[in-house]
C-alpha positions, 0 to 999 in steps of 0.5 A: 161443130168444125174443129179449129183446124178445119175452120183454119183450112176452110178460111185459107182455102177460101182466101187462096182459092184452094181446096181444103183437102190440099191444105196440110198443117205443115204447109207454109202459107207463102212457100207451099200455098202461094199466099202473097203479102196482101192475102196474108193480111186478108187471112188475118182479118178473115181469121179474126172474123171467123173466130170472133177474136182480135189478133196482133197483126205483126205477130199473126203475120209472123205465123208461117204454117197452117199448124202454127196458125191453129195453135196461135188461134187456139191460144188467142181464143183461150186468152180472149175467152172466146168459144172455139 
């Protein structure tokens, strides 16, 4: 089974039309990967769908890097008792 990081990269790649190999944990969604505000909202929705969790949109949109998104989603899965 794919790790949380691999799944975050896969979703990010799909939404932003990039190769998962281009995406690094330290990359900023907006600065490095070029996500616009509409795409950021779409990413949150896709992460919720991928992991079967609910995220507070405001705090989720405040997450700036891929690595921090992995941490955020890992914690959300743990808090909501969802299998990663």
